[in-house]
All heavy atoms as TSV, in Angstrom:
chain	resi	resn	atom	element	x	y	z
A	1	MET	N	N	-7.440	0.073	-22.964
A	1	MET	CA	C	-6.726	-1.079	-22.551
A	1	MET	C	C	-6.745	-1.356	-21.132
A	1	MET	O	O	-6.590	-0.474	-20.394
A	1	MET	CB	C	-5.217	-0.830	-23.002
A	1	MET	CG	C	-4.279	-1.937	-22.664
A	1	MET	SD	S	-2.640	-1.696	-23.336
A	1	MET	CE	C	-1.791	-2.637	-22.227
A	2	LYS	N	N	-7.223	-2.535	-20.819
A	2	LYS	CA	C	-7.293	-2.840	-19.414
A	2	LYS	C	C	-6.046	-3.325	-18.851
A	2	LYS	O	O	-5.364	-4.124	-19.471
A	2	LYS	CB	C	-8.387	-3.970	-19.222
A	2	LYS	CG	C	-9.844	-3.502	-19.593
A	2	LYS	CD	C	-10.718	-4.658	-19.247
A	2	LYS	CE	C	-11.393	-4.358	-17.974
A	2	LYS	NZ	N	-12.362	-5.296	-17.611
A	3	LEU	N	N	-5.665	-2.738	-17.718
A	3	LEU	CA	C	-4.314	-3.106	-17.169
A	3	LEU	C	C	-4.418	-4.090	-15.878
A	3	LEU	O	O	-3.405	-4.397	-15.402
A	3	LEU	CB	C	-3.641	-1.790	-16.782
A	3	LEU	CG	C	-3.324	-0.891	-17.867
A	3	LEU	CD1	C	-2.639	0.377	-17.321
A	3	LEU	CD2	C	-2.355	-1.592	-18.817
A	4	ASP	N	N	-5.655	-4.391	-15.460
A	4	ASP	CA	C	-5.814	-5.215	-14.320
A	4	ASP	C	C	-5.247	-6.542	-14.413
A	4	ASP	O	O	-4.827	-7.262	-13.542
A	4	ASP	CB	C	-7.334	-5.228	-13.828
A	4	ASP	CG	C	-8.262	-5.730	-14.841
A	4	ASP	OD1	O	-7.957	-5.723	-15.996
A	4	ASP	OD2	O	-9.190	-6.254	-14.411
A	5	LYS	N	N	-5.144	-7.053	-15.685
A	5	LYS	CA	C	-4.603	-8.397	-15.958
A	5	LYS	C	C	-3.283	-8.381	-16.583
A	5	LYS	O	O	-2.597	-9.290	-16.792
A	5	LYS	CB	C	-5.562	-9.207	-16.896
A	5	LYS	CG	C	-6.917	-9.258	-16.377
A	5	LYS	CD	C	-7.264	-10.673	-15.808
A	5	LYS	CE	C	-8.734	-10.802	-15.500
A	5	LYS	NZ	N	-8.922	-11.077	-14.219
A	6	TYR	N	N	-2.805	-7.150	-16.746
A	6	TYR	CA	C	-1.470	-6.976	-17.408
A	6	TYR	C	C	-0.393	-7.334	-16.367
A	6	TYR	O	O	-0.356	-6.929	-15.289
A	6	TYR	CB	C	-1.256	-5.492	-17.845
A	6	TYR	CG	C	0.166	-5.312	-18.409
A	6	TYR	CD1	C	0.373	-5.700	-19.831
A	6	TYR	CD2	C	1.172	-4.696	-17.809
A	6	TYR	CE1	C	1.579	-5.505	-20.426
A	6	TYR	CE2	C	2.453	-4.580	-18.392
A	6	TYR	CZ	C	2.516	-4.907	-19.719
A	6	TYR	OH	O	3.890	-4.819	-20.317
A	7	GLU	N	N	0.713	-8.170	-16.842
A	7	GLU	CA	C	1.751	-8.539	-15.938
A	7	GLU	C	C	2.949	-7.549	-16.149
A	7	GLU	O	O	3.635	-7.664	-17.160
A	7	GLU	CB	C	2.143	-9.901	-16.157
A	7	GLU	CG	C	3.124	-10.454	-15.183
A	7	GLU	CD	C	3.432	-11.911	-15.354
A	7	GLU	OE1	O	2.475	-12.711	-15.778
A	7	GLU	OE2	O	4.639	-12.355	-15.038
A	8	TRP	N	N	3.111	-6.667	-15.173
A	8	TRP	CA	C	4.263	-5.788	-15.256
A	8	TRP	C	C	5.580	-6.594	-15.262
A	8	TRP	O	O	5.707	-7.399	-14.359
A	8	TRP	CB	C	4.202	-4.762	-14.124
A	8	TRP	CG	C	2.973	-3.908	-14.183
A	8	TRP	CD1	C	1.790	-4.170	-13.519
A	8	TRP	CD2	C	2.762	-2.727	-14.979
A	8	TRP	NE1	N	0.867	-3.256	-13.824
A	8	TRP	CE2	C	1.336	-2.475	-14.717
A	8	TRP	CE3	C	3.479	-2.155	-15.973
A	8	TRP	CZ2	C	0.736	-1.328	-15.312
A	8	TRP	CZ3	C	2.891	-1.042	-16.580
A	8	TRP	CH2	C	1.601	-0.645	-16.266
A	9	GLN	N	N	6.421	-6.247	-16.084
A	9	GLN	CA	C	7.776	-6.996	-16.079
A	9	GLN	C	C	9.024	-6.329	-15.795
A	9	GLN	O	O	9.870	-6.809	-15.221
A	9	GLN	CB	C	7.782	-7.643	-17.498
A	9	GLN	CG	C	6.716	-8.619	-17.778
A	9	GLN	CD	C	6.734	-9.131	-19.141
A	9	GLN	OE1	O	7.684	-8.941	-19.959
A	9	GLN	NE2	N	5.769	-9.858	-19.541
A	10	SER	N	N	9.100	-5.058	-16.277
A	10	SER	CA	C	10.339	-4.327	-16.063
A	10	SER	C	C	10.460	-3.815	-14.538
A	10	SER	O	O	9.448	-3.630	-13.832
A	10	SER	CB	C	10.431	-2.981	-16.846
A	10	SER	OG	O	9.608	-1.959	-16.379
A	11	GLU	N	N	11.701	-3.798	-13.991
A	11	GLU	CA	C	11.866	-3.331	-12.666
A	11	GLU	C	C	11.405	-2.025	-12.381
A	11	GLU	O	O	10.931	-1.703	-11.463
A	11	GLU	CB	C	13.434	-3.559	-12.280
A	11	GLU	CG	C	13.688	-3.331	-10.805
A	11	GLU	CD	C	13.112	-4.322	-9.989
A	11	GLU	OE1	O	12.980	-5.554	-10.381
A	11	GLU	OE2	O	12.738	-4.019	-8.830
A	12	PHE	N	N	11.642	-1.142	-13.387
A	12	PHE	CA	C	11.148	0.305	-13.301
A	12	PHE	C	C	9.617	0.268	-13.078
A	12	PHE	O	O	9.218	0.939	-12.062
A	12	PHE	CB	C	11.490	1.028	-14.600
A	12	PHE	CG	C	10.996	2.391	-14.636
A	12	PHE	CD1	C	11.688	3.412	-14.076
A	12	PHE	CD2	C	9.733	2.697	-15.271
A	12	PHE	CE1	C	11.238	4.751	-14.097
A	12	PHE	CE2	C	9.293	3.968	-15.391
A	12	PHE	CZ	C	9.960	5.036	-14.852
A	13	ALA	N	N	8.887	-0.487	-13.917
A	13	ALA	CA	C	7.497	-0.400	-13.816
A	13	ALA	C	C	6.957	-1.024	-12.506
A	13	ALA	O	O	6.071	-0.493	-11.788
A	13	ALA	CB	C	6.825	-1.277	-14.946
A	14	LEU	N	N	7.631	-2.115	-12.070
A	14	LEU	CA	C	7.235	-2.796	-10.797
A	14	LEU	C	C	7.504	-1.837	-9.558
A	14	LEU	O	O	6.692	-1.780	-8.715
A	14	LEU	CB	C	7.982	-4.153	-10.542
A	14	LEU	CG	C	7.631	-5.178	-11.586
A	14	LEU	CD1	C	8.666	-6.318	-11.462
A	14	LEU	CD2	C	6.234	-5.662	-11.346
A	15	THR	N	N	8.594	-1.171	-9.665
A	15	THR	CA	C	8.986	-0.254	-8.520
A	15	THR	C	C	8.065	0.897	-8.411
A	15	THR	O	O	7.510	1.276	-7.384
A	15	THR	CB	C	10.405	0.299	-8.712
A	15	THR	OG1	O	11.289	-0.834	-8.670
A	15	THR	CG2	C	10.831	1.323	-7.574
A	16	HIS	N	N	7.770	1.495	-9.580
A	16	HIS	CA	C	6.817	2.706	-9.592
A	16	HIS	C	C	5.413	2.366	-9.358
A	16	HIS	O	O	4.713	3.124	-8.790
A	16	HIS	CB	C	7.076	3.540	-10.824
A	16	HIS	CG	C	8.364	4.206	-10.903
A	16	HIS	ND1	N	8.636	5.320	-10.190
A	16	HIS	CD2	C	9.487	3.789	-11.518
A	16	HIS	CE1	C	9.877	5.710	-10.341
A	16	HIS	NE2	N	10.513	4.759	-11.163
A	17	ARG	N	N	5.005	1.170	-9.792
A	17	ARG	CA	C	3.591	0.674	-9.382
A	17	ARG	C	C	3.589	0.605	-7.911
A	17	ARG	O	O	2.572	1.056	-7.323
A	17	ARG	CB	C	3.385	-0.534	-10.181
A	17	ARG	CG	C	1.958	-1.085	-9.784
A	17	ARG	CD	C	1.581	-2.405	-10.501
A	17	ARG	NE	N	0.290	-2.829	-10.097
A	17	ARG	CZ	C	-0.269	-3.930	-10.312
A	17	ARG	NH1	N	0.598	-4.874	-10.840
A	17	ARG	NH2	N	-1.435	-4.279	-9.894
A	18	ALA	N	N	4.479	-0.056	-7.276
A	18	ALA	CA	C	4.543	-0.261	-5.778
A	18	ALA	C	C	4.476	1.116	-5.149
A	18	ALA	O	O	3.697	1.294	-4.176
A	18	ALA	CB	C	5.697	-1.061	-5.411
A	19	GLU	N	N	5.277	2.048	-5.702
A	19	GLU	CA	C	5.302	3.333	-5.021
A	19	GLU	C	C	3.929	4.052	-5.076
A	19	GLU	O	O	3.526	4.742	-4.082
A	19	GLU	CB	C	6.342	4.190	-5.745
A	19	GLU	CG	C	7.774	3.912	-5.394
A	19	GLU	CD	C	8.754	4.679	-6.280
A	19	GLU	OE1	O	8.381	5.491	-7.056
A	19	GLU	OE2	O	9.926	4.385	-6.016
A	20	GLY	N	N	3.179	3.873	-6.116
A	20	GLY	CA	C	1.876	4.452	-6.289
A	20	GLY	C	C	0.930	3.811	-5.327
A	20	GLY	O	O	0.078	4.466	-4.748
A	21	GLU	N	N	0.990	2.490	-5.297
A	21	GLU	CA	C	0.174	1.805	-4.288
A	21	GLU	C	C	0.454	2.219	-2.875
A	21	GLU	O	O	-0.509	2.340	-2.057
A	21	GLU	CB	C	0.308	0.341	-4.532
A	21	GLU	CG	C	-0.148	-0.283	-5.848
A	21	GLU	CD	C	0.248	-1.667	-6.057
A	21	GLU	OE1	O	1.231	-2.175	-5.506
A	21	GLU	OE2	O	-0.426	-2.298	-6.960
A	22	VAL	N	N	1.663	2.376	-2.520
A	22	VAL	CA	C	2.100	2.885	-1.126
A	22	VAL	C	C	1.492	4.168	-0.862
A	22	VAL	O	O	0.833	4.426	0.169
A	22	VAL	CB	C	3.569	2.788	-1.075
A	22	VAL	CG1	C	3.983	3.651	0.287
A	22	VAL	CG2	C	4.063	1.389	-0.850
A	23	LYS	N	N	1.625	5.107	-1.794
A	23	LYS	CA	C	1.031	6.425	-1.716
A	23	LYS	C	C	-0.452	6.427	-1.420
A	23	LYS	O	O	-0.997	7.023	-0.484
A	23	LYS	CB	C	1.290	7.274	-2.939
A	23	LYS	CG	C	0.910	8.716	-2.759
A	23	LYS	CD	C	1.359	9.537	-3.878
A	23	LYS	CE	C	0.920	10.974	-3.703
A	23	LYS	NZ	N	1.421	11.814	-4.825
A	24	ALA	N	N	-1.163	5.463	-2.302
A	24	ALA	CA	C	-2.567	5.377	-2.063
A	24	ALA	C	C	-2.943	4.842	-0.793
A	24	ALA	O	O	-3.910	5.270	-0.116
A	24	ALA	CB	C	-3.121	4.523	-3.275
A	25	LEU	N	N	-2.196	3.861	-0.290
A	25	LEU	CA	C	-2.469	3.183	1.011
A	25	LEU	C	C	-2.273	4.299	2.092
A	25	LEU	O	O	-3.222	4.362	2.960
A	25	LEU	CB	C	-1.609	2.069	1.327
A	25	LEU	CG	C	-1.521	1.394	2.592
A	25	LEU	CD1	C	-2.996	0.938	3.049
A	25	LEU	CD2	C	-0.589	0.292	2.695
A	26	LEU	N	N	-1.257	4.983	2.129
A	26	LEU	CA	C	-1.074	6.029	3.190
A	26	LEU	C	C	-2.033	7.098	3.162
A	26	LEU	O	O	-2.661	7.606	4.107
A	26	LEU	CB	C	0.307	6.619	3.062
A	26	LEU	CG	C	1.450	5.621	3.342
A	26	LEU	CD1	C	2.806	6.222	3.054
A	26	LEU	CD2	C	1.438	5.044	4.835
A	27	LEU	N	N	-2.473	7.571	1.818
A	27	LEU	CA	C	-3.568	8.508	1.735
A	27	LEU	C	C	-4.883	8.013	2.231
A	27	LEU	O	O	-5.664	8.804	2.895
A	27	LEU	CB	C	-3.757	8.913	0.311
A	27	LEU	CG	C	-2.605	9.843	-0.194
A	27	LEU	CD1	C	-2.773	10.034	-1.742
A	27	LEU	CD2	C	-2.677	11.263	0.400
A	28	MET	N	N	-5.209	6.792	2.052
A	28	MET	CA	C	-6.442	6.147	2.585
A	28	MET	C	C	-6.491	6.236	4.088
A	28	MET	O	O	-7.475	6.576	4.639
A	28	MET	CB	C	-6.570	4.730	2.053
A	28	MET	CG	C	-7.901	4.107	2.552
A	28	MET	SD	S	-8.098	2.305	2.274
A	28	MET	CE	C	-7.873	2.235	0.405
A	29	LEU	N	N	-5.321	5.757	4.640
A	29	LEU	CA	C	-5.347	5.688	6.175
A	29	LEU	C	C	-5.514	7.140	6.676
A	29	LEU	O	O	-6.296	7.365	7.702
A	29	LEU	CB	C	-3.952	5.121	6.647
A	29	LEU	CG	C	-3.745	3.703	6.328
A	29	LEU	CD1	C	-2.306	3.247	6.697
A	29	LEU	CD2	C	-4.718	2.845	7.180
A	30	GLU	N	N	-4.852	8.176	6.025
A	30	GLU	CA	C	-4.874	9.527	6.573
A	30	GLU	C	C	-6.335	10.065	6.360
A	30	GLU	O	O	-6.908	10.775	7.177
A	30	GLU	CB	C	-3.874	10.387	5.838
A	30	GLU	CG	C	-2.484	9.981	6.311
A	30	GLU	CD	C	-1.390	10.564	5.448
A	30	GLU	OE1	O	-1.643	11.249	4.537
A	30	GLU	OE2	O	-0.192	10.267	5.749
A	31	ALA	N	N	-6.958	9.742	5.210
A	31	ALA	CA	C	-8.254	10.164	4.911
A	31	ALA	C	C	-9.292	9.656	5.913
A	31	ALA	O	O	-10.283	10.303	6.214
A	31	ALA	CB	C	-8.681	9.834	3.392
A	32	ARG	N	N	-9.070	8.454	6.415
A	32	ARG	CA	C	-9.901	7.894	7.397
A	32	ARG	C	C	-9.643	8.415	8.738
A	32	ARG	O	O	-10.337	7.977	9.677
A	32	ARG	CB	C	-9.722	6.314	7.423
A	32	ARG	CG	C	-10.170	5.692	6.041
A	32	ARG	CD	C	-10.331	4.117	6.124
A	32	ARG	NE	N	-11.198	3.805	7.228
A	32	ARG	CZ	C	-10.927	2.902	8.272
A	32	ARG	NH1	N	-9.861	2.359	8.362
A	32	ARG	NH2	N	-11.814	2.760	9.233
A	33	GLY	N	N	-8.687	9.217	8.924
A	33	GLY	CA	C	-8.426	9.942	10.139
A	33	GLY	C	C	-7.550	9.030	11.056
A	33	GLY	O	O	-7.538	9.329	12.299
A	34	LEU	N	N	-7.031	8.096	10.571
A	34	LEU	CA	C	-6.069	7.223	11.265
A	34	LEU	C	C	-4.625	7.787	11.405
A	34	LEU	O	O	-4.064	8.173	10.397
A	34	LEU	CB	C	-6.024	5.810	10.809
A	34	LEU	CG	C	-7.272	4.993	10.602
A	34	LEU	CD1	C	-7.166	3.722	9.951
A	34	LEU	CD2	C	-7.956	4.842	11.999
A	35	ASP	N	N	-4.046	7.723	12.540
A	35	ASP	CA	C	-2.769	8.232	12.852
A	35	ASP	C	C	-1.771	7.075	12.204
A	35	ASP	O	O	-1.986	5.907	12.290
A	35	ASP	CB	C	-2.449	8.321	14.300
A	35	ASP	CG	C	-0.946	8.760	14.516
A	35	ASP	OD1	O	-0.562	9.767	13.923
A	35	ASP	OD2	O	-0.302	8.104	15.374
A	36	VAL	N	N	-0.725	7.602	11.415
A	36	VAL	CA	C	0.239	6.597	10.816
A	36	VAL	C	C	1.525	6.953	11.447
A	36	VAL	O	O	2.232	7.868	11.039
A	36	VAL	CB	C	0.272	6.807	9.245
A	36	VAL	CG1	C	1.232	5.808	8.658
A	36	VAL	CG2	C	-1.111	6.733	8.673
A	37	PRO	N	N	1.895	6.062	12.441
A	37	PRO	CA	C	3.177	6.260	13.113
A	37	PRO	C	C	4.382	6.162	12.228
A	37	PRO	O	O	4.210	5.418	11.207
A	37	PRO	CB	C	3.181	5.220	14.277
A	37	PRO	CG	C	1.734	4.768	14.400
A	37	PRO	CD	C	1.134	4.981	13.066
A	38	ALA	N	N	5.394	6.620	12.614
A	38	ALA	CA	C	6.654	6.619	11.800
A	38	ALA	C	C	7.113	5.178	11.421
A	38	ALA	O	O	7.529	4.865	10.321
A	38	ALA	CB	C	7.819	7.260	12.414
A	39	ASP	N	N	6.968	4.208	12.417
A	39	ASP	CA	C	7.362	2.816	12.139
A	39	ASP	C	C	6.474	2.187	11.149
A	39	ASP	O	O	6.893	1.437	10.321
A	39	ASP	CB	C	7.475	2.035	13.400
A	39	ASP	CG	C	6.202	1.888	14.241
A	39	ASP	OD1	O	5.327	2.838	14.203
A	39	ASP	OD2	O	5.829	0.844	14.822
A	40	VAL	N	N	5.148	2.491	11.209
A	40	VAL	CA	C	4.177	1.917	10.169
A	40	VAL	C	C	4.467	2.467	8.782
A	40	VAL	O	O	4.619	1.828	7.788
A	40	VAL	CB	C	2.741	2.210	10.644
A	40	VAL	CG1	C	1.741	1.788	9.464
A	40	VAL	CG2	C	2.422	1.481	11.914
A	41	ARG	N	N	4.728	3.739	8.730
A	41	ARG	CA	C	4.998	4.460	7.494
A	41	ARG	C	C	6.320	3.877	6.985
A	41	ARG	O	O	6.276	3.542	5.737
A	41	ARG	CB	C	5.120	6.026	7.725
A	41	ARG	CG	C	5.438	6.772	6.427
A	41	ARG	CD	C	5.460	8.316	6.778
A	41	ARG	NE	N	4.201	8.737	7.256
A	41	ARG	CZ	C	3.147	9.095	6.456
A	41	ARG	NH1	N	3.231	8.990	5.171
A	41	ARG	NH2	N	2.079	9.434	7.000
A	42	ALA	N	N	7.285	3.678	7.733
A	42	ALA	CA	C	8.599	3.164	7.223
A	42	ALA	C	C	8.400	1.711	6.669
A	42	ALA	O	O	8.900	1.332	5.637
A	42	ALA	CB	C	9.632	3.168	8.311
A	43	ARG	N	N	7.565	0.952	7.334
A	43	ARG	CA	C	7.450	-0.505	6.930
A	43	ARG	C	C	6.587	-0.476	5.573
A	43	ARG	O	O	6.939	-1.211	4.612
A	43	ARG	CB	C	6.649	-1.307	7.958
A	43	ARG	CG	C	6.434	-2.712	7.609
A	43	ARG	CD	C	5.873	-3.459	8.731
A	43	ARG	NE	N	5.565	-4.843	8.281
A	43	ARG	CZ	C	4.995	-5.799	9.082
A	43	ARG	NH1	N	4.758	-5.487	10.379
A	43	ARG	NH2	N	4.694	-6.951	8.697
A	44	VAL	N	N	5.549	0.368	5.525
A	44	VAL	CA	C	4.779	0.467	4.287
A	44	VAL	C	C	5.675	0.976	3.107
A	44	VAL	O	O	5.709	0.368	2.090
A	44	VAL	CB	C	3.509	1.259	4.464
A	44	VAL	CG1	C	2.796	1.632	3.187
A	44	VAL	CG2	C	2.614	0.627	5.438
A	45	GLU	N	N	6.313	2.011	3.370
A	45	GLU	CA	C	7.211	2.704	2.222
A	45	GLU	C	C	8.295	1.745	1.850
A	45	GLU	O	O	8.731	1.860	0.773
A	45	GLU	CB	C	7.700	4.067	2.736
A	45	GLU	CG	C	6.616	5.089	2.740
A	45	GLU	CD	C	7.068	6.418	3.372
A	45	GLU	OE1	O	8.166	6.499	4.028
A	45	GLU	OE2	O	6.384	7.407	3.155
A	46	GLY	N	N	8.719	0.838	2.722
A	46	GLY	CA	C	9.942	0.002	2.435
A	46	GLY	C	C	9.429	-1.301	1.587
A	46	GLY	O	O	10.265	-1.966	1.135
A	47	CYS	N	N	8.024	-1.468	1.513
A	47	CYS	CA	C	7.629	-2.662	0.825
A	47	CYS	C	C	7.548	-2.488	-0.663
A	47	CYS	O	O	7.081	-1.439	-1.207
A	47	CYS	CB	C	6.253	-2.937	1.369
A	47	CYS	SG	S	5.545	-4.487	0.667
A	48	THR	N	N	8.039	-3.315	-1.387
A	48	THR	CA	C	7.989	-3.409	-2.922
A	48	THR	C	C	7.200	-4.422	-3.486
A	48	THR	O	O	7.040	-4.671	-4.624
A	48	THR	CB	C	9.431	-3.391	-3.498
A	48	THR	OG1	O	10.031	-4.656	-3.016
A	48	THR	CG2	C	10.280	-2.223	-3.137
A	49	ASP	N	N	6.510	-5.330	-2.634
A	49	ASP	CA	C	5.637	-6.401	-2.988
A	49	ASP	C	C	4.238	-5.986	-3.220
A	49	ASP	O	O	3.607	-5.654	-2.283
A	49	ASP	CB	C	5.737	-7.485	-1.993
A	49	ASP	CG	C	4.942	-8.688	-2.275
A	49	ASP	OD1	O	4.160	-8.749	-3.220
A	49	ASP	OD2	O	5.088	-9.785	-1.470
A	50	SER	N	N	3.852	-5.832	-4.551
A	50	SER	CA	C	2.522	-5.295	-4.810
A	50	SER	C	C	1.519	-6.057	-4.216
A	50	SER	O	O	0.370	-5.604	-3.760
A	50	SER	CB	C	2.311	-5.115	-6.308
A	50	SER	OG	O	2.693	-3.927	-6.773
A	51	GLU	N	N	1.581	-7.396	-4.237
A	51	GLU	CA	C	0.641	-8.277	-3.565
A	51	GLU	C	C	0.357	-7.873	-2.157
A	51	GLU	O	O	-0.800	-7.951	-1.642
A	51	GLU	CB	C	0.926	-9.802	-3.843
A	51	GLU	CG	C	0.758	-10.154	-5.295
A	51	GLU	CD	C	1.106	-11.530	-5.524
A	51	GLU	OE1	O	1.282	-12.413	-4.580
A	51	GLU	OE2	O	1.165	-12.000	-6.776
A	52	GLN	N	N	1.475	-7.775	-1.410
A	52	GLN	CA	C	1.404	-7.482	0.011
A	52	GLN	C	C	0.756	-6.111	0.165
A	52	GLN	O	O	-0.164	-5.981	1.052
A	52	GLN	CB	C	2.747	-7.359	0.660
A	52	GLN	CG	C	2.763	-7.062	2.067
A	52	GLN	CD	C	1.888	-7.995	3.038
A	52	GLN	OE1	O	2.301	-9.096	3.019
A	52	GLN	NE2	N	0.853	-7.554	3.542
A	53	ILE	N	N	1.129	-5.129	-0.621
A	53	ILE	CA	C	0.569	-3.720	-0.460
A	53	ILE	C	C	-0.938	-3.798	-0.820
A	53	ILE	O	O	-1.738	-3.251	-0.159
A	53	ILE	CB	C	1.284	-2.745	-1.460
A	53	ILE	CG1	C	2.723	-2.627	-1.075
A	53	ILE	CG2	C	0.549	-1.464	-1.437
A	53	ILE	CD1	C	3.545	-2.055	-2.093
A	54	GLU	N	N	-1.297	-4.624	-1.754
A	54	GLU	CA	C	-2.782	-4.808	-2.044
A	54	GLU	C	C	-3.615	-5.401	-0.862
A	54	GLU	O	O	-4.668	-5.041	-0.586
A	54	GLU	CB	C	-2.978	-5.583	-3.313
A	54	GLU	CG	C	-2.657	-4.903	-4.625
A	54	GLU	CD	C	-2.635	-5.692	-5.821
A	54	GLU	OE1	O	-3.205	-6.842	-5.789
A	54	GLU	OE2	O	-2.208	-5.233	-6.893
A	55	ARG	N	N	-2.956	-6.336	-0.091
A	55	ARG	CA	C	-3.634	-6.929	0.956
A	55	ARG	C	C	-3.729	-5.899	2.112
A	55	ARG	O	O	-4.779	-5.815	2.802
A	55	ARG	CB	C	-2.731	-8.141	1.519
A	55	ARG	CG	C	-2.899	-9.359	0.707
A	55	ARG	CD	C	-2.318	-10.632	1.372
A	55	ARG	NE	N	-0.810	-10.494	1.564
A	55	ARG	CZ	C	0.039	-10.962	0.640
A	55	ARG	NH1	N	-0.411	-11.500	-0.603
A	55	ARG	NH2	N	1.289	-10.795	0.856
A	56	TRP	N	N	-2.730	-5.030	2.229
A	56	TRP	CA	C	-2.727	-3.988	3.216
A	56	TRP	C	C	-3.913	-2.937	2.885
A	56	TRP	O	O	-4.555	-2.458	3.720
A	56	TRP	CB	C	-1.535	-3.231	3.431
A	56	TRP	CG	C	-0.368	-3.988	4.066
A	56	TRP	CD1	C	-0.582	-5.137	4.856
A	56	TRP	CD2	C	1.002	-3.845	4.015
A	56	TRP	NE1	N	0.632	-5.561	5.296
A	56	TRP	CE2	C	1.608	-4.758	4.894
A	56	TRP	CE3	C	1.845	-2.938	3.380
A	56	TRP	CZ2	C	2.962	-4.889	4.959
A	56	TRP	CZ3	C	3.205	-3.000	3.601
A	56	TRP	CH2	C	3.728	-3.917	4.380
A	57	ILE	N	N	-3.990	-2.628	1.548
A	57	ILE	CA	C	-4.979	-1.738	1.122
A	57	ILE	C	C	-6.519	-2.362	1.503
A	57	ILE	O	O	-7.314	-1.532	2.004
A	57	ILE	CB	C	-5.026	-1.438	-0.382
A	57	ILE	CG1	C	-3.680	-0.620	-0.656
A	57	ILE	CG2	C	-6.188	-0.727	-0.949
A	57	ILE	CD1	C	-3.304	-0.402	-2.081
A	58	ARG	N	N	-6.631	-3.580	1.240
A	58	ARG	CA	C	-7.978	-4.196	1.584
A	58	ARG	C	C	-8.216	-4.056	3.070
A	58	ARG	O	O	-9.281	-3.811	3.570
A	58	ARG	CB	C	-7.972	-5.720	1.082
A	58	ARG	CG	C	-8.166	-5.792	-0.375
A	58	ARG	CD	C	-8.215	-7.226	-0.727
A	58	ARG	NE	N	-8.066	-7.379	-2.188
A	58	ARG	CZ	C	-6.989	-7.711	-2.756
A	58	ARG	NH1	N	-5.776	-7.915	-2.033
A	58	ARG	NH2	N	-6.870	-7.821	-4.105
A	59	SER	N	N	-7.120	-4.304	3.928
A	59	SER	CA	C	-7.231	-4.178	5.354
A	59	SER	C	C	-7.582	-2.803	5.871
A	59	SER	O	O	-8.258	-2.583	6.856
A	59	SER	CB	C	-5.910	-4.764	5.970
A	59	SER	OG	O	-5.805	-6.157	5.842
A	60	ALA	N	N	-6.927	-1.827	5.056
A	60	ALA	CA	C	-7.057	-0.399	5.487
A	60	ALA	C	C	-8.411	0.126	5.390
A	60	ALA	O	O	-8.841	1.016	6.097
A	60	ALA	CB	C	-6.183	0.405	4.606
A	61	VAL	N	N	-9.283	-0.610	4.627
A	61	VAL	CA	C	-10.671	-0.163	4.500
A	61	VAL	C	C	-11.388	-0.149	5.812
A	61	VAL	O	O	-12.227	0.664	6.135
A	61	VAL	CB	C	-11.376	-1.029	3.439
A	61	VAL	CG1	C	-12.892	-0.748	3.331
A	61	VAL	CG2	C	-10.701	-0.734	2.104
A	62	SER	N	N	-11.148	-1.232	6.566
A	62	SER	CA	C	-11.830	-1.471	7.870
A	62	SER	C	C	-11.023	-1.426	9.128
A	62	SER	O	O	-11.404	-1.684	10.155
A	62	SER	CB	C	-12.631	-2.739	7.866
A	62	SER	OG	O	-11.632	-3.851	7.673
A	63	ALA	N	N	-9.723	-1.070	8.931
A	63	ALA	CA	C	-8.700	-1.139	10.128
A	63	ALA	C	C	-9.139	-0.049	11.139
A	63	ALA	O	O	-9.601	1.019	10.786
A	63	ALA	CB	C	-7.300	-0.903	9.679
A	64	ASP	N	N	-8.992	-0.376	12.378
A	64	ASP	CA	C	-9.230	0.590	13.464
A	64	ASP	C	C	-7.954	1.361	13.775
A	64	ASP	O	O	-8.122	2.479	14.278
A	64	ASP	CB	C	-9.639	-0.153	14.768
A	64	ASP	CG	C	-11.059	-0.816	14.563
A	64	ASP	OD1	O	-11.928	-0.204	13.908
A	64	ASP	OD2	O	-11.159	-1.923	15.206
A	65	SER	N	N	-6.808	0.905	13.381
A	65	SER	CA	C	-5.593	1.701	13.522
A	65	SER	C	C	-4.645	1.297	12.362
A	65	SER	O	O	-4.921	0.235	11.763
A	65	SER	CB	C	-4.920	1.390	14.842
A	65	SER	OG	O	-4.317	0.053	14.792
A	66	ALA	N	N	-3.632	2.096	12.101
A	66	ALA	CA	C	-2.736	1.696	11.074
A	66	ALA	C	C	-1.960	0.499	11.358
A	66	ALA	O	O	-1.591	-0.344	10.523
A	66	ALA	CB	C	-1.698	2.906	10.799
A	67	GLU	N	N	-1.765	0.133	12.635
A	67	GLU	CA	C	-1.000	-0.992	13.049
A	67	GLU	C	C	-1.773	-2.276	12.723
A	67	GLU	O	O	-1.187	-3.334	12.613
A	67	GLU	CB	C	-0.716	-0.970	14.597
A	67	GLU	CG	C	0.336	0.083	14.996
A	67	GLU	CD	C	-0.259	1.455	15.197
A	67	GLU	OE1	O	-1.458	1.702	14.972
A	67	GLU	OE2	O	0.507	2.311	15.650
A	68	ASP	N	N	-3.054	-2.152	12.613
A	68	ASP	CA	C	-4.008	-3.289	12.281
A	68	ASP	C	C	-3.658	-3.866	10.883
A	68	ASP	O	O	-4.094	-5.063	10.624
A	68	ASP	CB	C	-5.470	-2.927	12.280
A	68	ASP	CG	C	-5.857	-2.734	13.682
A	68	ASP	OD1	O	-5.210	-3.154	14.699
A	68	ASP	OD2	O	-7.093	-2.178	13.914
A	69	LEU	N	N	-2.994	-3.166	10.023
A	69	LEU	CA	C	-2.685	-3.631	8.663
A	69	LEU	C	C	-1.811	-4.893	8.826
A	69	LEU	O	O	-1.901	-5.769	7.894
A	69	LEU	CB	C	-1.846	-2.538	7.869
A	69	LEU	CG	C	-2.494	-1.288	7.614
A	69	LEU	CD1	C	-1.459	-0.399	6.814
A	69	LEU	CD2	C	-3.725	-1.535	6.708
A	70	PHE	N	N	-1.028	-5.026	9.840
A	70	PHE	CA	C	-0.059	-6.079	9.901
A	70	PHE	C	C	-0.503	-7.336	10.720
A	70	PHE	O	O	0.175	-8.163	10.962
A	70	PHE	CB	C	1.262	-5.567	10.576
A	70	PHE	CG	C	1.706	-4.353	9.950
A	70	PHE	CD1	C	1.978	-3.065	10.683
A	70	PHE	CD2	C	1.924	-4.192	8.600
A	70	PHE	CE1	C	2.457	-1.939	10.106
A	70	PHE	CE2	C	2.307	-3.028	7.928
A	70	PHE	CZ	C	2.614	-1.963	8.658
A	71	ASP	N	N	-1.834	-7.334	11.111
A	71	ASP	CA	C	-2.390	-8.436	11.832
A	71	ASP	C	C	-2.772	-9.609	10.915
A	71	ASP	O	O	-3.010	-9.412	9.778
A	71	ASP	CB	C	-3.650	-7.978	12.586
A	71	ASP	CG	C	-3.265	-7.147	13.787
A	71	ASP	OD1	O	-2.186	-7.122	14.247
A	71	ASP	OD2	O	-4.184	-6.475	14.126
């Protein structure tokens, strides 16, 4: 079953999907050797908007610093 077009509806699913995306984003930044300051980590961890997190993930691929996610 392909989930890329599935529209998550329950608050539980949306919350946990966002949490997984946040974890992946932070892991990507760390794997690239970028420092993730506490303020950046807090902003990312506080986000529950999957679309925003996905934009940050795309930015993280080429970001020179974790702060660049928010440009």
